N, C-alpha and C positions, 0 to 999 in steps of 0.2 A: 475572424481574428479577434474582433471586439468581444464576441461571445466567449471565446476561450479565455481572454483576459479577465472577464467578469467571473468565470468559473474559478480561476486561480485566486482572485481576490476574495471571493465568497468563502473559500476554504479557511480564511483567517478568522471567520466568525466575528465576534464582537471587537476584535482588534483592527478590522479592515479600515474603519473610519480614521483612527489615529494614525495608522500606517500611511494611508493615502494623503492625509493632510500634511504629515511630516515630509513625505516624498515630494509633494507638490510645492510646498513652501520652500524646501531646500533647493529644488530645481529653479524656482522663480528667483530666489535670492541670488544664486550663483550666476544665473543668466543676466539679471539686471546689473549686478556688479561688473560682470564682463562688459556689458554694454557701456556703462559709465567709464570704465577703464579705457576702452577703445575710443570713446569720444574725447577723453582727456588726451589720449595718445595723438589724436588728430591735431589738437591745439599745440601739443609739444613739438610735433614735426614742423608745423607752420612757424612756431616761435624760433626754431633753429634756422629754417630756410629764410625767414624774413627778419631775423635778429631782434625779435621781441622778447627781451629777457624777463620782463615781468610775467608775461604769459607762460614762459618756460618754467619759471619758479613755481607758479601756482599749479601748473599741470603736474609737475613732478611730485608736489606735496599731496595733491588729491589722489594721484595714482598710488602713492605709497599707502595712504589711508585705506583705499579700497583693497589693496593686496593684503593688508593686515586683517581686515574684516573677513576676507575669504579664508585666511589661514586659521582664524579663530572659529568661524562658524562651521566649516566643513567637517572637522572631527566631531563636533557636537551633534550635528544632524546625522552624521554617519553612525554614531553610536546609538542614537535613538532608533533609527531605521533597523540596524542590525539586531538590536535588543528585541524589538517587536517581532522581527522575522524569526529569531531563534525561539522565542516563546511560542509563536504560531506553529512552527515546525514540530516542537515538542508536543503541543496539543494535538496536532494532526496525527502524529505517530500513535499517541495514546488512544485517540478516538478511533482511528482506523483499525488498530489491533483489537480494541474492544468490540468493534463492529464485526470484524471477520470471525472472531471466535464465537460470536452469538448468532451466526448464520444458522438457521434452523434445519437446513437440509444438507445431506452429504453430497447432493448432486453438484453443488458449487465446487467442492473439493475434488470430486470424481472427474470433473471436466478439466481441471487445471492441475498440472504437475506441481509437486511440492516446490520445486525451484522457481516456478513462476510466481507463487505466492510470496516466497522469500524475496524475489526480485522486486515485487510490488513494495515491500517494506523497506528496501534498500535503494535500488536504482531509481525506481519511480518517485519515491518520496524525495530522493536526492535531486531529481529534476525540479520538484516544487521548491526545494531549498535554494537551488541555483537561481530560480526566478525571483524569489524573495530577496536573495542575497545581493542582487545587483542588476539582473536583466531588466526587471520591471522599472527600476529607478532610471537606468540609462535610457530606456525607451522614452519615458516621460521627459527626462531632462533633455534629450536630443530634440524632441519635438518643440519644447519651450525655447531652448537656446537657439535652435535653427530659425524658428519663427521670429524671435527677437532680433537676430542678426539680419534677417531679410527685411524686416520693417526699417531697421536702421539704415541699411543700404539704400532702400527706396527713398528715405528721407534725405540722404546725402547726395545721391545722384541716381535718378531713375534709369538713365541709359545703362550704366554699369550694373544696375539691379537686374535689368532684362537678361544680361549675360549670365548672371548667377541663376536666375529662375530657369533659364533654358537647360543648363547643365543639371540642376536639381531634379527637374522633371524627367530628364533622360535617365539619370541615375536611379530614380524611384522605380521606373518601369523595368530596368535591368534587375534590380534587387527583388521586385515583386515576382518576376518570372522565376528566378532561381529559388525564392523562398518556398514556392510550392513543391519544387523538387526536393529541397532539403527536409521539408515536413514529412514527405513520404519516406525518404531515406532514414529519417530519425525514428519513425515508427518501426521500420525494419530492424534497426539497431537495437531498439528496446526489446523487441521480440527475441532477437538473437542473444541478448544479455540474459533474458529469462531462461532460454535454452541452455546457456552456459551454466547458470546456477543450478538448473534442474539436473544437468549432467553430474555435477559434483555431489548433489544430494543423493542421487541414485548410486554414485560410486561408493560413497561412505556406507550406504546401506547394503551394498553387495560385495564388499571387499572380501568376505570369506569365500563366496562363490568364485570370484576372480582367482583367488589363490588355489582353491581346490582344483579348478580346471585349467590352471596355468594360462589364463586368458590375458596375459600382460600385453601381448602384441595387438590383440583385437581392441582392447580398451585404449591403447595408445593411438591406434589409427583413428578410433572414434573421436578422441580428444583433438587430434590434429585436424580432423575434418571440421569439427565445430569451431575450433579456434581460427582455422583458415577462413571459414565463412565470415566470422565476425570481423577479422582483419580486412577482408576484401570490402565489406560494407563500409567500414571506417575509412578505407582508402578512397572510396567513391565520394563519401561526404567531404573528405579533405580536398579532393580534386575540385568539387563544386565550390567549396569555400575559397579555395585558391583562385578560381576563376572570378568569383565575386570581388575578392580583395584586389585582384589585378585590374579589373574594370573600374572599380571605385578609385584606385590610385591614378589610373589614366585620366579619368574624368576630372579628378581633383586638380591634377597638373594642368590639364587643358583649361580649366577655369582660371587658374593662377596666371598662365601665360596670356590668356585673352584679356584679363583685367589690366595687366601691366602694359600690353600693347595698346589697347584702346585708351587707357588712362593717360599714357604718355602723349598720345596724339591730342587728347582733349586738353592737357596742360599747355601744349604748344599753341593750341588754338584759343587759349584763354577761357575755356569752358569750365575749368575747375582748377584746383590747386593740388600740390603734391601731398599736403596733409590729408586731404579727402581721399586721394588715391591710396595712400598708405593705410589710412583708417579702414578703407573698404577691403584691403588685403587682410587686415587684422580681423575684420568682421567675417572674412571668408572662413576663418576657423570655426566661427559660430554657425555659419550657413552650412559648413561641412557636416555639422551635427544632424542636419536634415538628411544628408546622404547616409549618415550612420544609422538613421532610423531603419534603413533597409537591413543593415547588419544586425541591429537589435531585433528586428522582426525574424530574421533568419535564426538567431540564437533562441528566441522564444519558440519558434516553430519546432526546433529540434527537441526542446524540453516539453512542449505541449503534449507530445505522444505519451509521456509518462504521466502527465497531469490527467489526461483522459482515462488512463487505466486506474488511477487513484479514484477519480470521480465515479467510474463505473462500479468499483467495489463499494462505494458509499451508497449506490442506488439499490443494492441487494437488500431485500426485506429481512429484518432481524427477527429473532424469536421473541414472542411475548410470553412471559412467565405466567403459569396458571396456579391457582390456589389449590392446596391439597386438602382432602377431607379424610385422609387415611386414619387419623386417630379415632374419629367417630366410628368408622367401619370396624376397626379392630376391637374397640371397647364394647361395642354392641354385639359383636360376634355373629352378626346377621349375614345371610347369604343374599347379597344384592348384586345386580349386574355391574361390573366395573370395567369390562372390556367388551365392546360390541363392534363386530365387523359386519357392515351392511353392503352387500353387492360390491365388494372390493376387488378391483383388478389392478395389476401393476406390471409395468415393463420398464426395463432399463433402456433409455434412449429410444431408438427406433427398432429395437429387437422384439422378438415375439414375446407374448405375455408370459410372465413367470407365474402370476396368480390370475385366475380367470373367474371373476364373479363369485367370490367365496363369502360365506356367511357363517358366523359362529359367535357364541356368547360365553364369556368366562365370568364366574361369580367370585365374590370375596370369600376368603376362608376355604378355597378349594384348590386342588392341584390338577393342572391340565398338562398333559404331555402331547407333544406334536412330533410324530415320527415321519420317516421318509428317507429315501436315498439322497445322496449328495446331488445338489444342483436342481432340486425340485421346488425350492422356494421356502424352506423352513426358516433359514436365517433372514430371508426377506420379510417374513411375518414379524420376526423379532424386531427388525430395524424399523418397520412401519409402526409398531406399538410404541417404541421409544422415540418416535418422531424424527428419525434420521432421514427418512424419505417420506414423500407425500404420495398417497394413492393416485394412480392414473385416473381411475374412476371409483365411485363409491365413497362411503364415509366410515371413519373409525371414531368411536366415542369412548373416551376414557373418563372414569369417575374417580380417579385417584392419581397420586404421583407414581412414577415408575422408576425402579432401580434396575440396572442392567448388569449382568455378569456375563461377559463375552467369552468366547473360546480362547482368544489370545489376550491375556490380561496385559494392559499397558501400565507400566510403572515409571514414574518420573524420577529423574536423577536428584532425588531429595531424600530426606530421612524417612524411615518407616512411618513415624508419627504423622508427618506432613502428607504422605501418600494416603493414609487412611482419612485424613482431614478433608480431602477432596469430596468425600461423601456429604459433608455438611461443614462448610468453611467456618461457621460461627459456633461450632460445637465446643463444649467445655472439655477439659482434660479427662474428667470422669466419664463423660459420654464416649470419648475416643477409646479409653481403656476398656470400657464395658463392651463396645463393639468388637475390639480386638480379642477379648476373652471369648465371646460368643462364636467368633470365626476361627477359633483355635490358633490365633496368631501368636499368643503367648508361648505356645509349644516351641517355637523356634527363635523368637525375638530375644530371649534371654541368652541365647548362644553367642550373641554378638557382644563385645566388650562395652559398646556404647548403647546397647539396648535399643529403645525406640528412636534414639537420635542417630542411629547408624545410617549413613548415606549409602544407598544401594546401587549406585552406578546407572549408566544410561540404560533405560528400559529394564531396570532391575537386574543388571548383569551379575550381581553378587548373590542373587536369589535363585532357588530352583523353581521349576514350573508350578509345583504345588504351593510353594510359599507365596509366589506372586498371585496365584488364584485366591488364596485365603485373604490376602490384603484387599483384593477386589470385593470379596464377600463382606469383609469388614466395612468397606465403604457403603455397601448396600444396607448393612445393619445400621450404620450411622445415619443414613438418609431416612430410615424408618418409613419407606414407601409402602403403600398398600398393594402395589403390583410389582412382582419380581419376575423379570424375564431372564432366563438362563439359556444361553446359546452354546450347546456342546461344552459345558464347563469342565468336563473331565476327559475329553477325548484325547488330549495330548499328554496325559499323565500316566506314570507307571502305577502298578497296583497298590503300592504302599501309599503313595501320594494321593491316589484317587480315594482311598478309604478315609483319609483324614479330611479331604475336601468334601466328600459326601456327608460326613458327620456335621461339618459346618453348614452345609446346604440344608440338612434336615432341621437344624436350629433356625435357619433363616426362613424356611417355608412356613413355620408355625404361625397360624393366625392370619396369613396373607393369601392373596391370589397369586399362585405361582404358575407361570407358563414355562415349561421345560422343553427345550428343543434338543432332540437327539436322533441318532439313527440306530441306536442300540436298544433293543427291547429290554435287555437285562438291566438297564440303568434305571428303570422306573418300577417302583413298587408302591402299592396302595394309593395309586392316583385315582382321582374322582372321575376324570374324563380323559380319554385317549383318542386323539385324532391322527389321521394319516394324510399326508400331502402327496398327491400323485397326479401328474399331467395338469398341474395348475388348479386342481380341485381338492377340497378338504372333505374327508369322510370320517364318520365315527366308527371306531373299532369296538 
């Protein structure tokens, strides 16, 4: 538990010290003020019982001053804590998002559904926010307040203190037992929430298929099943929380009755006075904070599952950017090795090898075609070159930056201009326009009333396949990489669109090392090297 709390605090970074200091001082101040108020309350009761009006007046004045101090200090410290927590959550979201998108391998995203990653950024980060927003404060406050109350009761009457200690220990063990169960159930709920998010992510991506096959009944049943599982998990957690709350209330009432009964007997025997007994009852509220430690731990345990997932995402190694030497290679026009595969093998998860100990070299200013039927590993080679996957064995050496033109061009729901700008985020307007011209984007961009500022819809829904592909080629032009990898860039296009895209591709290949993946022999002309992938092996044609 302590280790988990430290993980939570460490996520705050440089703000953790100021947050902890503020939370600690706030908890100490409120606890000490409550201590003083209860001690004054003891004198006030005795002043009424024994008709000591001077003591009564002094006690009421001091009690009023303490209450005013609490009313003033509480909003102030609460604002500081919440302000630090909000800023920390903002930074965590930014850092986590930046970390995830810089993960160098697709394997992380292959293993996790889209909804799970979305859940990480919403539900799991929300768990961290709940901890910062109050759970951590109340845990610390309850420990300090409860300890202060226990010390006060020991000072006032050690016999009645023993009664409190007995019930506190009993309550602690009850809550400790159920906190383990709640932690496990909390993890299950977080997983089901991610499944819930994944379902909706898949639903929105497959809505056309659902309509085409009239699969409304099937998808409704699937939703009911997922929703029912989540509700059942939450019901179980609610049941355990109800048991804990019931047991805590019972033990709290038992403590109250015991103090009244034993206290009354001690007053009759002259062993104490009513002011002390009533003060101990008032301190019982503070001692109950020790009992609430169990509730605080239970709440934390429910949220810790989300924190663990956030922390796990942070442990993934991010991509280290490499320096490009493309301009030197293009200007010199020399044929130097820029892509080298040495004994490279690759397999997805535990499946059979897609590539088996392949070796080949691609040079600058040359065109390399890689042929082969579907499923033989052509696209895998492309993804290895652009560093989307890591070889299972062997090494891949690149001597330049790489630009990738995939089969399915992904277009963001932004303007045409901004979509091209992804190739080089710091490019000038002239550079973007020049890249667009070379990729034949100008042929269609002027058809839109807003030109380059036209917003193209989700995944370029306002564009044709050929238009989207030419935007992807424009990105490659803008990046000005020395290695161009094209993975079936025209396979999904009609003949008219293919001709326009091929013209753009010819412009792009000039002066660069081009690796062209295709299964159509007629797609390649005047290539310097032609390889064929078959049974995991690469062969020269």
